[in-house]
C-alpha positions, 0 to 999 in steps of 0.5 A: 500499499503506497504512502499518502492520504489519497492512497488510503481513501482508495482502500477505505471507501469501500467499507464505508459504503458497505456500511451505509448500505446496510444502514439503508436497508435496515431503515427501509425494512423497519419502515416496511414492517411499520406500514404492514401493521398500519390500519387502512381506511377500510379497517377505521370505517369498519370500526366506526361502523361497529361503534355505531351499531353498538351504540344503536344496540344500547339505545334499543336495550335501554338498560343503562344506569343512566337514561340514554337521553340524559347521557346524550344531553350531557355529551352535547352540553359538554361539547357546547362548553368546550366550544364556549371556552375555546372561543373565550380563550381565543378572544382573551389574547389580543396582544403579544408583547416582545420585550427585547434586553439591552443587547437587542435580543428578545430575552433568551439565554 
């Protein structure tokens, strides 16, 4: 092996390329495994249908600790309250002040 950095690089680049290739193959393999386990839109639609059917059956039975109409009313009131809180918080923030220190920075350290 001749002396010098250039000849050294001629012999060393192949292991680095091989290591990089191995890493990329492992990474794509892991990504493929994750993609296989991911739910499709058909799976989600099917679960949504099952949940809706279960909700209908509970309505038909009428044997719950809380009457179903009261439960549905509580849920809709809760949604209304959350929307009201969101709007009130949004209206409260009207101005944001950025205070700079003596160095012309905004106080971050």
